[in-house]
C-alpha positions as CSV (number, residue, x, y, z in Angstrom):
1,X,-37.9,-10.7,37.0
2,X,-34.8,-8.2,36.8
3,X,-32.6,-9.4,34.3
4,X,-28.2,-9.0,35.0
5,X,-26.3,-5.0,33.6
6,X,-23.5,-8.4,32.3
7,X,-25.5,-10.2,30.8
8,X,-27.2,-7.2,29.1
9,X,-24.8,-6.1,27.5
10,X,-23.4,-9.0,26.9
11,X,-26.5,-9.6,24.6
12,X,-26.2,-6.4,23.1
13,X,-21.7,-6.6,22.5
14,X,-23.7,-9.8,20.3
15,X,-26.0,-8.1,18.1
16,X,-24.2,-5.5,17.3
17,X,-22.4,-6.4,14.8
18,X,-24.6,-7.9,12.7
19,X,-26.6,-4.5,12.9
20,X,-24.1,-2.7,11.8
21,X,-22.9,-4.7,8.9
22,X,-26.3,-4.8,8.1
23,X,-26.8,-1.0,8.0
24,X,-23.5,-0.1,5.9
25,X,-24.8,-3.3,3.4
26,X,-28.3,-1.4,3.3
27,X,-26.4,1.9,2.1
28,X,-24.5,0.1,-0.2
29,X,-27.1,-0.5,-1.8
30,X,-29.1,2.0,-1.8
31,X,-26.0,4.6,-2.9
32,X,-24.2,2.1,-4.8
33,X,-24.1,4.0,-8.1
34,X,-23.0,7.6,-6.5
35,X,-20.1,5.4,-4.3
36,X,-18.5,3.7,-7.3
37,X,-18.7,6.6,-9.2
38,X,-16.3,8.5,-6.6
39,X,-13.8,5.6,-6.4
40,X,-13.4,6.2,-10.5
41,X,-12.7,9.7,-9.6
42,X,-10.3,8.8,-7.2
43,X,-8.5,6.7,-8.9
44,X,-7.7,9.1,-11.6
45,X,-7.2,11.3,-10.1
46,X,-4.6,9.7,-7.9
47,X,-1.0,7.7,-8.5
48,X,-4.1,4.5,-9.7
49,X,-4.7,6.9,-12.8
50,X,-0.8,5.7,-13.9
51,X,-1.6,1.7,-13.5
52,X,-2.7,0.0,-17.1
53,X,-1.9,-3.5,-15.8
54,X,-3.1,-5.5,-12.7
55,X,1.6,-6.5,-12.3
56,X,1.4,-2.6,-12.3
57,X,-0.2,-2.7,-9.2
58,X,1.3,-5.3,-7.9
59,X,4.7,-3.5,-8.4
60,X,3.4,-0.3,-6.2
61,X,2.1,-2.4,-3.1
62,X,5.6,-4.1,-3.6
63,X,7.4,-0.9,-2.8
64,X,4.3,0.3,-0.5
65,X,5.1,-2.7,1.5
66,X,9.0,-2.4,1.2
67,X,8.8,1.6,3.1
68,X,7.0,0.1,6.0
69,X,8.5,-3.0,6.8
70,X,12.2,-1.9,6.0
71,X,12.6,1.3,6.7
72,X,15.3,3.8,6.2
73,X,17.4,4.3,9.2
74,X,20.8,5.0,9.5
75,X,21.7,3.8,6.0
76,X,24.6,4.3,4.4
77,X,24.7,3.8,0.7
78,X,25.2,0.1,-0.5
79,X,27.6,1.6,-3.0
80,X,28.8,4.2,-2.8
81,X,29.2,4.1,1.4
82,X,29.3,7.5,1.5
83,X,26.2,9.3,1.6
84,X,23.2,8.5,3.5
85,X,20.7,5.8,2.2
86,X,17.2,7.8,1.1
87,X,16.1,4.9,-1.2
88,X,15.5,1.5,-2.4
89,X,16.4,-0.1,-5.2
90,X,14.9,-3.9,-6.2
91,X,17.9,-6.2,-8.2
92,X,15.4,-8.9,-9.0
93,X,13.0,-9.9,-11.4
94,X,10.1,-10.0,-10.9
95,X,10.1,-7.4,-7.6
96,X,10.1,-9.1,-4.5
97,X,9.6,-7.7,-1.1
98,X,13.0,-8.2,0.6
99,X,15.4,-8.1,-3.2
100,X,16.9,-5.0,-2.6
101,X,19.6,-2.5,-1.4
102,X,19.9,0.4,0.0
103,X,21.3,3.2,-2.0
104,X,20.7,7.2,-2.3
105,X,19.5,9.0,-4.2
106,X,22.8,10.1,-6.7
107,X,23.6,6.4,-7.4
108,X,20.3,5.4,-7.6
109,X,20.0,7.8,-10.7
110,X,23.3,6.4,-12.1
111,X,22.2,2.9,-11.6
112,X,18.9,3.4,-14.1
113,X,20.8,6.1,-17.0
114,X,23.2,2.7,-17.2
115,X,20.4,0.6,-17.3
116,X,19.3,2.9,-19.8
117,X,22.4,2.9,-22.2
118,X,22.2,-1.1,-21.5
119,X,18.7,-0.7,-23.1
120,X,19.2,1.4,-26.5
């Protein structure tokens, strides 16, 4: 009895993800130490090296999400209303994804200089 080709293809689609998952799992188990070593090396060499606490990681993720979900397109600076906005400035503590203003680089510097002066 000859099987229908659609039936064979259906069976392949059902079993492939399981096989692929098992293959990846076996590879990871065999090469766990080199994989973890390379991940650790990557974290040391990239931006992750400055993150010492979970809150720093959280801030980085929020900033990344802000750039992705709220791109700066044809926005004017919300402070000086002259220059084209180039950056986001978060206005709340703790930092949240949707609590920010669009500002230009000069105004952003002024804000941070003022904050430093107030702290000292």
